[in-house]
KOLMARFI-814184 format. One record per residue (C-alpha): x, y, z. Coordinates in pm, whole numbers, plus 32768, in hexadecimal, padded with zeros to 4 digits. Example, Ala and Ser with C-alpha at 12.3 -4.5 7.8 and 13.67 -1.06 7.14 Angstrom:
2
[[84CE, 7E3E, 830C]] [[8557, 7F96, 82CA]] 
END
This chain:
329
[[3867, 0FB4, 4744]] [[39A7, 0F9B, 466A]] [[39CA, 10BA, 457B]] [[3AD6, 1153, 449B]] [[3BCD, 122E, 453E]] [[3BE8, 13A9, 44F8]] [[3C92, 138F, 43A7]] [[3C19, 123E, 4346]] [[3D7E, 11D9, 42EB]] [[3EB3, 113B, 4371]] [[3F0A, 128A, 4417]] [[3DFB, 123B, 4520]] [[3EF8, 113B, 45B6]] [[3FBB, 1203, 46C1]] [[4144, 11FE, 4687]] [[413A, 11ED, 4503]] [[417B, 12D3, 43E2]] [[415B, 12A0, 4271]] [[421F, 1343, 4153]] [[41EA, 131F, 3FDE]] [[4294, 1391, 3E9A]] [[4262, 1352, 3D35]] [[430B, 1389, 3BD8]] [[4202, 1406, 3ADC]] [[42BE, 13C6, 39B0]] [[4337, 126C, 3A13]] [[41CD, 1227, 3AA1]] [[4244, 118D, 3BE9]] [[4267, 11DC, 3D5B]] [[42C7, 1166, 3EBF]] [[4212, 1162, 4005]] [[42CD, 1169, 4148]] [[423A, 1112, 42A7]] [[4303, 1185, 43B7]] [[42C5, 113F, 452A]] [[433A, 1248, 462F]] [[440E, 1128, 46C2]] [[4493, 0FD1, 466B]] [[4351, 0EFD, 463C]] [[42F4, 0D89, 4638]] [[4299, 0D14, 44ED]] [[4225, 0BD9, 4434]] [[41DF, 0B70, 42DB]] [[410F, 0A8E, 4209]] [[4176, 0A50, 4097]] [[4058, 098B, 3FDB]] [[407A, 09EC, 3E67]] [[411D, 0906, 3D70]] [[4211, 0A04, 3CEE]] [[4286, 0AEC, 3E19]] [[43A6, 0BE5, 3E22]] [[4424, 0C2B, 3F7C]] [[4534, 0C97, 404D]] [[458E, 0C3C, 41B2]] [[444E, 0B73, 41F7]] [[4522, 0A42, 4275]] [[45A4, 0B1F, 4387]] [[443B, 0B4E, 440D]] [[4403, 09DF, 445B]] [[43C1, 09C0, 45E1]] [[44E8, 08E1, 461B]] [[45F2, 09E3, 458E]] [[46D5, 0ACA, 4639]] [[4640, 0C21, 45D8]] [[44FD, 0C5A, 467B]] [[44A8, 0DBA, 45FC]] [[44AB, 0E7B, 44BC]] [[4501, 0FE2, 447E]] [[4428, 1020, 4352]] [[4359, 0F67, 4239]] [[4388, 0FC8, 40CD]] [[4279, 0F79, 3FC2]] [[42CC, 0FBF, 3E67]] [[4280, 0FAE, 3CE5]] [[439C, 0F3D, 3C04]] [[4395, 0DBB, 3C23]] [[4507, 0D5A, 3C91]] [[457A, 0ECA, 3C4D]] [[4492, 0F3A, 3D53]] [[4545, 0E76, 3E65]] [[4656, 0F89, 3E4F]] [[4560, 106E, 3EFE]] [[45BE, 0FD3, 4050]] [[4739, 1028, 4000]] [[46D7, 119D, 4006]] [[45FA, 1179, 4134]] [[4707, 10AF, 41EC]] [[4819, 11A0, 4198]] [[4750, 12C8, 4223]] [[46FA, 121B, 4361]] [[4864, 118D, 4395]] [[48DC, 1304, 4371]] [[47E2, 135C, 4486]] [[486E, 1241, 4563]] [[4726, 1174, 4544]] [[475D, 1000, 4528]] [[47BD, 0EB3, 45B9]] [[48FF, 0E85, 4684]] [[4992, 0D64, 474F]] [[4A3E, 0E6E, 4811]] [[4A7A, 0FDD, 47C7]] [[4BFB, 1017, 4765]] [[4CA1, 1154, 46ED]] [[4CCE, 113D, 4578]] [[4BF8, 1012, 4542]] [[4A97, 1080, 4499]] [[4958, 0FE1, 4504]] [[4891, 0F0C, 4406]] [[4737, 0F99, 43C9]] [[4632, 0E81, 4390]] [[4558, 0EE3, 4275]] [[4485, 0DD4, 41E4]] [[43DC, 0E0A, 4094]] [[4306, 0D82, 3F8E]] [[42D8, 0DE5, 3E28]] [[41D3, 0DD8, 3D13]] [[41F8, 0DD3, 3B97]] [[41B3, 0F1C, 3AEB]] [[42AC, 0F00, 39E0]] [[41BE, 0ED5, 38B2]] [[40D5, 0FF9, 3900]] [[415B, 10ED, 37FA]] [[423E, 11C1, 38CA]] [[439C, 1213, 3870]] [[4472, 10F3, 38F9]] [[45B5, 1144, 3839]] [[4685, 1184, 396E]] [[47B3, 10C8, 38FF]] [[4888, 1083, 3A28]] [[47D8, 117B, 3B17]] [[4674, 10F7, 3B70]] [[45C6, 1207, 3C35]] [[455A, 1136, 3D5E]] [[4671, 1189, 3E60]] [[462D, 12F8, 3E25]] [[44B1, 12B4, 3E47]] [[44F0, 1206, 3F82]] [[45AB, 1338, 4017]] [[4499, 141D, 3F93]] [[437F, 134C, 4030]] [[4443, 1342, 4177]] [[446D, 14BC, 416A]] [[42FC, 14E2, 413D]] [[4284, 142E, 4279]] [[41F3, 155F, 431A]] [[4102, 15A0, 41FC]] [[3F97, 1546, 41EE]] [[3F5F, 13E5, 4160]] [[3EDA, 13E7, 3FF1]] [[3E11, 12BB, 3F62]] [[3DC8, 1246, 3E12]] [[3EC8, 1294, 3D0A]] [[3FF1, 12CE, 3E08]] [[4122, 122D, 3E85]] [[4158, 10B0, 3E3C]] [[3FF6, 10A7, 3D98]] [[404B, 11DD, 3CA0]] [[407E, 10FD, 3B70]] [[3FA9, 0FD5, 3BE0]] [[3EA3, 0F24, 3B22]] [[3D85, 0E69, 3BE6]] [[3D19, 0D61, 3AE3]] [[3CD2, 0E34, 39AC]] [[3C82, 0F67, 3A85]] [[3D69, 1075, 3B04]] [[3DEB, 0FF4, 3C50]] [[3E6C, 10C2, 3D6A]] [[3EB5, 10DE, 3EDB]] [[3DA7, 10D3, 3FF0]] [[3DA6, 10DB, 4160]] [[3C9C, 109B, 4270]] [[3C7C, 1071, 43E9]] [[3B9E, 1001, 4501]] [[3BA0, 1065, 4674]] [[3AFF, 0F6B, 475E]] [[3A1E, 0FC6, 4884]] [[3B26, 0F5D, 497D]] [[3C2C, 103C, 48CB]] [[3D02, 0F6F, 47D6]] [[3D50, 0FFB, 4690]] [[3D88, 0F21, 454D]] [[3DC3, 0FA3, 43F3]] [[3E45, 0F48, 42A3]] [[3EED, 0FE8, 4176]] [[3EF3, 0F1E, 4030]] [[3F7C, 0F4E, 3ED1]] [[3E9A, 0EBF, 3DE4]] [[3F33, 0E34, 3CA5]] [[3E82, 0CCF, 3C8B]] [[3E46, 0BF2, 3B67]] [[3CE6, 0BB8, 3BE5]] [[3BC8, 0CAB, 3BEB]] [[3B3F, 0D74, 3D0B]] [[39DF, 0DA0, 3C72]] [[38BF, 0CA1, 3C62]] [[3882, 0C42, 3AF7]] [[3758, 0CFD, 3A5F]] [[375D, 0DEB, 3B76]] [[37F7, 0F3F, 3BF4]] [[3811, 0EA8, 3D4A]] [[3962, 0E3E, 3DF1]] [[398C, 0CD7, 3E6F]] [[39DA, 0D93, 3FBC]] [[388D, 0E30, 3FD2]] [[37F7, 0D64, 4101]] [[391B, 0DEC, 41D0]] [[38FE, 0F63, 416B]] [[38C7, 1058, 4280]] [[37EE, 1179, 421C]] [[3848, 11D2, 40AF]] [[39B0, 11C3, 40D5]] [[39D0, 1127, 3F69]] [[388A, 1195, 3ED0]] [[3779, 10E3, 3F82]] [[3710, 101A, 3E50]] [[3662, 0ECE, 3E9F]] [[3639, 0DC6, 3D91]] [[34CE, 0D49, 3DEA]] [[3497, 0BFD, 3D4E]] [[35A7, 0BA5, 3C62]] [[35C9, 0A5E, 3BB5]] [[372D, 0A0C, 3B0C]] [[37E3, 08F3, 3A76]] [[38CD, 084E, 3B80]] [[39E6, 0863, 3A65]] [[398D, 09CB, 3A1D]] [[3AB0, 0AA1, 3ABA]] [[3A1C, 0BD3, 3A45]] [[3B2A, 0CF0, 39FD]] [[3C4E, 0C16, 3A41]] [[3D82, 0C4C, 3980]] [[3DA5, 0BA5, 3836]] [[3ED7, 0ACC, 37D3]] [[3F84, 0AFE, 3924]] [[40E5, 0A8F, 3959]] [[41AB, 0A29, 3A9A]] [[420E, 0B49, 3B7B]] [[414D, 0C48, 3AC4]] [[403B, 0C8D, 3BBE]] [[4037, 0C82, 3D3B]] [[3F7E, 0D38, 3E5D]] [[4061, 0D92, 3F8A]] [[402A, 0E43, 40C1]] [[403A, 0E5F, 423C]] [[3F58, 0E3B, 436D]] [[3FAA, 0EE9, 44A8]] [[3F24, 0EFB, 4601]] [[3F73, 0FBB, 474D]] [[3F4B, 0E74, 480F]] [[407D, 0DC9, 489B]] [[40D8, 0C9A, 47D2]] [[41F6, 0B9F, 47CF]] [[42A4, 0B4B, 4689]] [[41DD, 09FC, 4671]] [[409D, 0ACE, 46AC]] [[40FE, 0BB2, 4599]] [[4132, 0AA8, 44A9]] [[3FD4, 09FD, 4502]] [[3F31, 0B72, 44CB]] [[3FD2, 0B7B, 4368]] [[3F4F, 0A1C, 430C]] [[3DEC, 0A74, 437C]] [[3DFC, 0BD0, 42D5]] [[3E35, 0B0B, 4183]] [[3CC8, 0A90, 41AC]] [[3C6A, 0BF8, 415B]] [[3D22, 0C01, 4017]] [[3C57, 0ACF, 3F9C]] [[3B13, 0B75, 3FE9]] [[3B6E, 0CA6, 3F29]] [[3C07, 0C10, 3DF4]] [[3B9C, 0AEF, 3D25]] [[3C5C, 0A12, 3CD2]] [[3D68, 0A5C, 3DD6]] [[3EBB, 09C1, 3E36]] [[3EE4, 0952, 3CDB]] [[4022, 08C1, 3C39]] [[404C, 0A1C, 3B89]] [[403B, 0AEE, 3CCA]] [[4132, 0B2F, 3DE5]] [[4038, 0B7C, 3EEB]] [[40E4, 0BE8, 402F]] [[4063, 0C82, 417E]] [[413D, 0CFD, 428F]] [[40BB, 0D20, 43F2]] [[413E, 0E1F, 44E7]] [[410B, 0E6D, 464C]] [[415C, 0FC4, 46E5]] [[411D, 0F2F, 4845]] [[408A, 1068, 48DB]] [[3F63, 0FAF, 4986]] [[3F86, 0E96, 4A6F]] [[3E9D, 0D63, 4A2F]] [[3D99, 0D52, 4B3E]] [[3D67, 0BF1, 4AEB]] [[3E8A, 0B5C, 4A48]] [[3DFC, 0A1C, 49CB]] [[3DE0, 097C, 4871]] [[3C62, 0A00, 4865]] [[3CEF, 0B66, 4873]] [[3DDB, 0B0E, 475D]] [[3CBA, 0A8C, 4696]] [[3BF6, 0BBB, 46BE]] [[3D1D, 0C98, 4653]] [[3D54, 0BAA, 451A]] [[3BEC, 0BB2, 44BB]] [[3BE0, 0D2E, 44C1]] [[3D2F, 0D39, 4400]] [[3C93, 0C64, 42F3]] [[3B5E, 0D49, 42D6]] [[3C58, 0E7C, 42C0]] [[3D17, 0DE1, 41A4]] [[3BD3, 0D84, 40E3]] [[3B5B, 0F05, 4116]] [[3CA7, 0F90, 40C4]] [[3CC7, 0EDD, 3F74]] [[3B75, 0F5F, 3F14]] [[3BC3, 10BD, 3F7A]] [[3D18, 10B9, 3EB3]] [[3C58, 106D, 3D6F]] [[3B2D, 114C, 3DC5]] [[3C0C, 1277, 3E08]] [[3CD2, 1245, 3CC4]] [[3B8D, 123F, 3C08]] [[3B1A, 1389, 3CB6]] [[3C62, 141F, 3C26]] [[3BF9, 13CB, 3ACA]] [[3D08, 12B8, 3AA4]] [[3C22, 11AA, 3A12]] 
END
């Protein structure tokens, strides 16, 4: 029977590390996912107001077939600068893409990224011409050997999930035949993660144990037009849930893109409404390729995609739940 890995987080996928950094005064942060080696990666962008970097390079028909890291950041368009800091550090270490290695010619680190909007959360954003994100990207990359933190941390440090405090959450699953799938999600959605008139998460049917409180709604009737604790008077680009799913199973670039597409289903299970014109919902999918597929067929990919969607659902609820436990609501 499938069950969570030992940490119930993205770190259960072999060959991956995660680093996080935040600025308390600015109320923002960055999360970096770092594979031990260059890794196959896909992406699915589904929100109406996305902010991304290098996602076009992840299409299966393009030249670059592996990435060096993924950066998730607060800060709206300013937050895309986090990947600059990550790329600079990786390039200095000689990590990156090169058509051929030549003396004096630097490699090009491939660091896709996505951002969420936390500019109106009350933090000090008077940074003038020096936004903090490149420095936060460097700090997050430098912290990849530290234990993972959930709730108010990293890219979810200044997030709001509907009208509740948002956060970053992670969850994993290990199949009985040894594949690991996991997700890490920064939750800053327009929609609500809670069932109206209830303390239960929309994600409750997918909860394993009491990983986000164990609250079940019972019989709940609500108006189909009632979005519960969704944000009031939203504006375009002011929301967004971003994240990454990963597996140790060998995947092609096309497989990784399909995994990302299927994983977005998990977002729609956990947040209502989802994929709105106000959100920039983006999910990356990464393969560390440590486990050869015993049955490399579309059925196996379907299994992995279904599990990835479940992990996304659970990770979203865990991010908000952990933030609430920290007294951030």
